[in-house]
N, C-alpha and C positions, 0 to 999 in steps of 0.2 A: 626431191622430197626427202630422201634419206639424209642429204646434207643438212637440211633444215632441222630435222629431228636431232641429229648429232650436235648441231650448234646449240640448240635449246638445252640439251643435256649438259653440254660443256659449260654453258652460262650458269646453269643451276649449281653445278659442282663448284664452279669458280666463286659464285656468290657465297656458297656455304663455307668454302675454305677461307674466303676473305673475312667472313663474319667471325669464324673461329680464330683466325689469325689476329683480328683486332680485339679479341677478348670478349666477344658476345657469347653468352651461354647458349647451349643447344636448346632449340625450341623457344627461344626468346627473340624479341625484336629490339634492336639497339639503334639509337640515334645520337651520335657524338655531338652533332650540331645543337641538338635540343637538350643534351645531357640527360637523356631519358632512356630507361630500359623497361620493356613491357613483357611480362610472362603471363598471359591471360588465357585461362581455360586450356592449359596444356597437360593436365592430369599429373602435375608435379607432386611428389611425396615429401619433398623438403625444399628449402631455399636453394636454388641452383648455385653451384660454385662458379667462380670465374666472372663475376659481375664486374664490369670495367670500373676503375677508380674514378673516372670522370663523372660518374652517375650522380645526379642531384635528385632526379625524380624516378623512383622505383615503384612499379606497379606489378605486384604478384597476386593476382586475384583469380577466383574460380577454380582453385586446384584442390588437392587432397592432402594438405599439410596438417598434421595432427598436433605438432608442438614446435615451439621456437625457443632458442636459447642464445647465449652469448656467442656461440660459434657460428650462428647463422648469418651474421653481418660483419665479419671481420674485414678490416681494411677498407671500409666504406665511409671514410671521414667526411665526404662531401655531400652525403644525402641530406636533403632538406625536407623532402616529401616522401613518405613511405605509406603505400596502400597495401594492406594485407586482407582485404575484405573477402568474405565468402570463400574461405579456405577450409572450413571445418576444424579450425584450430581449437583444441581443448585445453592446452596448458601454455602459460607464458612463464618462463623461468625468471628468477632474479637476475638483474643486470643484463637482460636480453639486449637492451638498446644502449648499453654503456659505451659502446665503441662508436656510436653515431654522434659525433661531437657537434654536428651542425643541424641536427634534426629539429624541425619546427612543427611539422604536421604528421600525425600518426593516425591511420584509419584501420581499425580492427573490427569494423561493423560486419554483421551477418556471419558471425562465427558461433562456436558453442563452447565458450570459455567456462570450464568447470573448475580449473585450478589457476589462480592468479597469485604467484608468489610475492612475498614482500620485496620491495624495491624493483618490481617488474618493470616499472616505467621510469626508472632513474636514467637521466641523460646528463652527461657532464656539462657544467656551465649553466644548467637550468634553461636550456634553449627551447624546450618544447612549449609550444603555444596552443596547439589544437589537438584534442584527443577525442576521437570518434569511437564510441562503444555502443552505437545504436544496434539493437537486435543482436547483441553479442553475449549477454550473460545467460548461462545455462540454467541456473536455479538460484534459490535464496542463498545457498552457501557461496556461490560466486559473488553475490553482493557483499557478503561479509568479508570475503577475500579482497574484493576491490576496495572496501573501506580501509582495510589494513594497508593495502598497497598505496592508496592515496596518502596515507599518513607517512609512510617510510620512503616514498620515492622523491621527496623534496620537490614537489611541483609548484613552487611558490610563484613562478612566472606563467603558469598556465592561464590562458585567456578564455578558451572555449572548451566546455565538456558536454558531450552529447550522450545521454543515457536513454534516449527515446526507444520505445518499442521493446522493452525488456520485461513486461508483465509485472512490474514492481507494485507490490501492495502497500508497503510502507518503507520509509527510509530510517535506518538506525540513527540515533542521536549523534550529532557531531560528525557525520560522515564527511562533510566538506570543510571542517574546521581548519584544515591545513592547506587550503587553497585560497590564501588571502588575496591573490591577484586575479582571481577568476572574474570575468565580466559577463559571460553568457553561460547559463546553465539550462540545458534543454532536457526536460523530463516529460515531454509530450508522449501520447499514445502508450501510457502505462495503465495501471489499475489502482492508483493511489486513492484511498478512501478518506484520508484525514491528514492534517498537518499537525505535528506535535512540537512541543517545546524543545529547542535545540536543533531542529532539523536543518536550519540554514545558518547556524551560528558560525562566525568566522568569515563570512563572505562580505568583507568590508568594501570591496571594489565592484560588487555586482551591479550590472547595468540592465540586464534582461533575465527574467525568469519565466520559462515557458511551461505551463501546467495544463495545456490544452489536451483534450481527448483522454481524460482520466475518469475516475469513478467518484468524483467529489459531488456529494449531494448538498452540502452546505460547508461552511467553515466555522467551527466552534470557536469559542473565545480564546482557547489556548492557541489555535492556529492563527487567529487574528493578531494576537500578541506577537507571534513569530513573524508574521508579515510586516507588522509595524516596526520590528527591529531591523528590517532591511535598510540599506543605505537610502537616503533621500534621493528621489528622482529615478529609482529603479522602475523599469517597465515590466508590468505583469501581464501575462496572457492566460486567461481562464476559460476560454471558449470550449464548446463541445463537451461540457460536463453535464451529467443528469441532475441539474439543480432541482431540488424538491421544495416547493413553495408552500410549506405548512408552518404551524406554530413551532418556534424554535429557530426560524430563519431570520428573526428580527435583528439580532446583533450583526449578522453578515450584511443584511439589507442596509442597516444604518451605516456600517463601515463603507459599503460601496457608494452610498450617497455622498460621503465626505471624501472618498479617495478615488473617485472615478478618473481623475486626471492621471493617476498612476497605472490604471488598467487599460492597456492599449485596445482591447476589444470589448470594452464595457457596454457599448451600444448593442453588441450582438449577443449578450448574455440573456438567455430566456429560460423560463421554467419548463421542465420536462414532465414533472408530476406535481399535483394530481391532474387528471384529465381536464378538469374545468379551468385550470390555470395554464395549460400547455401553451407554449409560444408567447406567454406574457413576458414582457421585458422586465428584467430585474431592476432596471432604473425606474420604471413605473412603480414597481413594488416598493422600492426605496423611497420614492416620493410620497407614496401613500402612508408609509410608516412614519415619515417625518411630518406628515400633516400639511404638505405643501399645497395639496389640492390639484386642480387641473384634471389631467387624466390619470392621476395616481391611483394605484390599486392597493387597498389595505388588506392585511391578512385577517383582521378582526379578532386578534388575540393579544393585542398589546396591553389590555387590562387584565392581566393574568390573575391578580388577586381576586377580583370580583368574580371572574369565571370559576375559580376554584371554590369560592364560598357558595356560589349558586349550585355547583355540582354537589357539594357536601350537603346543602339543605335538601336538595332533591333526593339524595340517598337516604337521609334520615326520614323524610316523608314517606318514601316507599317502604322503608323498614317498619314504620309505625302502622301503615295500612296492612302489611302482611301479618304483623303480630296481632292486630285487632281482628283480622279474619280468622286466625287460628284460635283466638279466644272465643269468638262466636261459635265456631264449630265445636269446641270443647263443651261449652254450655249446652248446645243443642243435643249433643250425645248424652250428657248427664240427664237432661230433661226426658229424653226418649227412653232411657233405661232406669227411671226413678224407682219403679216397682222392684226390679231385679236388684238394684243397689240397696233398697231398703231391706229386702229379704236377706241379702248377703251380710248386711250389717247386723241384723238380728241373729243370724247363724254364728257370726263371729263373736257376738256378745254372749250367747249361750255357751259356746265353746270355752270362752274365757272364764265364765262362771263355773263351769264344771272343773276346769283346771284349778281355779282358786279354792273350790270346796275340797278337792283332793288334797291340796297342800295343807288346808286348815285341819282336815281330819288327821293327817299324819302328825301335825304339830301337837294336837291334843293327845294323841296316842303316846307320843314320846314324852310328853310333859307329865302324864298321870303315872305315879309310882306303882299303883296297884296293877295297872295294865302292863306295866313293865315287868312286875313280878310274875304275873300269869304267863307272860310271853317267855320269861326265862325258864320257868318250871316246865312249860310245854316243850321247850327245846331240849331239856334234860331227858 
């Protein structure tokens, strides 16, 4: 029994020494045959040194790494896939990946990126094709930093950008203008409430735009113009948004009716509000607005001018009734107090007469020279 235990300890020590001799970092798993190194949930505080040069696939996930910089990946020219997800990374320095000349896929999802320096994602030769930043941005400042980094990192050959799950409320204008080669843009599971002019400018090669699970209630004319500016044949995903089917929805319904071939989940788009329209297909709504008939549902507000005129007429009628009622009440009060009003008028007339007589007496007194002489003598 003792021999068996000693053999097991010896084997463990031998394996550990062999791993370190072959260049595998402590607490990591290395496979030279698969060109892969995994350092998963090892409570690492930084990227471990001594990663073998043969590594093509590097997975450092579930650790406690707060920042990464150019010194983190020196001598790793062969890495093509780098996963750094769920590490609590808060800062990515400029030129962090400048030594990874073969990097094609970078995963920084599920981090807390608060500082993203300019040129943070610069890779020599523009080899980077996939960038995953799902659930990675810490706040709005991170988004502004990202927009700056996307501009200065020369990602002209980037094909896929994943920004899902970042609680984004809006996107700054021209955020993606420097990603001319981008084909898939994933903005799902955010809180986008509107699309604005310039949001998707520069995406001349885009093939898929995912806007599912956001807070879009409708798409205003400015947003529709932005969608219309996308390349022909782009596939849109708009499902799981709280579409509100009330007046003002008509332009979007009309656009959907003519563009449903570009919306991959058009048949699944339904109204969320109001309650009486809940689960009504937007395609039925679009058909009703277009007057197609069948099972189309109309909002009943496409004759906007007539509705406004009717509302205005109703308001004027109500105002006339109120003013008429006020006038009747005023006349009734006058009638009920006619005796008091007459007495008050007489009192006012008598008071005015007395005042006028006083003024008249003073005038005659001042105008008569004899009275003036008497008054002067009396004063002496």
